[in-house]
N, C-alpha and C positions, 0 to 999 in steps of 0.2 A: 607406417606407424611412427617412424621418427619425425616425419613432416608434421603430423598433428601435434606431437609433443613439443616440437620446436616452435610451432605457431602459438601454442598455449603459453609457453614460457615467454615468448616475445611479447604477448599481450600484457603479461604482468609487469613488464618493464616499460610499457608505453607510458608517456608522460601524463596521460589522462586517467590512467588506471586508478591511482590513489584518490583522485577527485571523484570518480564514478563510484568506487568502492565505498568511500565515506558517505556519499549521498544515499546510496542504497542501504547502508547500515542505519543511517538516521531515518530513512523512510520506514524501515522495519520497526524502529523504536516508536515512531508516531503511530503507525498502524496498530501495534500491540497495545499501546497506551490507550488509544481511542477505543479499540475493541474491548479492552477490559472495562471501560466505563459503560459501553453499550451492553455488554454481557451482564454486568452486575445489575444494571437497571432492569434488564429483561428478567433475569433470574429472581430478583428480590421483589419487583413491583409489576412484573408482566407488562412493562412499557418499553417501547422502542424509541430510542433517541435518534431522531433523523439528522441528516446532514447539516441543515441550517443551525439547529440548536447546538450540535456538536462543534461546529466551526466557531460559533460565538463563545462557547464554553472553553475552547482550547487555544484561541488565538493569542492569548497572553502567556501561555505556558512556554517554558524553555524548549521542550521537545518539538513544539510547533514552529518556534522562531529559528530553530537550527537549520531549517530549509527555507528556500524562497517561498513567500506567502502563497503564490499560485500553485506551487508544487505541493505544499501542505494541503491546500484545498482539494487538489486532485486526488491525493491519497485518501482523504476523508470521504470523497465522493465514491471512490472505489470500495471502501469499506461499506458504505451505505448500499451500494449495488450488491455486494456480497450478502448483506443481511436481507435485502429485498428478494434475492434468489432463494435464500433459506426459507423465507415465509411462503414463497410461491411453491417450493418443493414440499413443505409441510402440508399445504392446502391440497396439492395433487396427491400426496401420499395418503391423506385421509380418505380420498375417493378411490384410489387405485393402488392399494398396498402391494398387489402382485407385481407391479413394475419396479419395486424397490427391494433391496436386500435387507433393509431395516429402516427405522425411522431416521429421517435426515437430522444431522447434528448441527449445533450452533457453529457459526464461522470460527475456525480455529485461529490460534496465535501463530505467528511466524516463529521459527526456531530462534532461541536466545542469541546465538551467534550467526544467524542467517541474514539474508538480505531481502529486500522487497523492491519492486519496480519503482522507478522515479519517472514521473510524468512531467514533461515540460510543455507549456503552451506555446503557440506561435508568437505570443507577445513577449515571451522570455528569451527565446532563441531566435537569432537573426542570421541570415546568410550574408556575409560581407566578403567581397573579393574571393568568392568560391569556397569560403570556410564557414563552418557553423560556429557562431559565437554563443557560448553557454553563459548563463547568469552566474554571478559571483555569489558565494555564500557568506 
């Protein structure tokens, strides 16, 4: 038990912890901001804003610019994938209600003080001298 606690505390003091934590928090902010836009459009107009439109809409917003561009794009792609899964589940639910405990719900927001995954592409991260080089923000 002490070993796990020590390892966890040691991770907090790793020099990359604050860098990663900050990126994950900004990732959550972008995800929630974009999800709000998609949800409102769906609720009010029954329209689904897809990735390409969402990316064009948000690329000049501060929440998008706080992350490397390719990372922001990957977060929006993930959100689009989550919405696609929602629509697929709704379609299946309408045919096979017995498979579900209830009607599938819209993709949820991440917790206000939570974090979200950060996705780097192979164009952003490079291996140099046996070390992974991360992009600067």
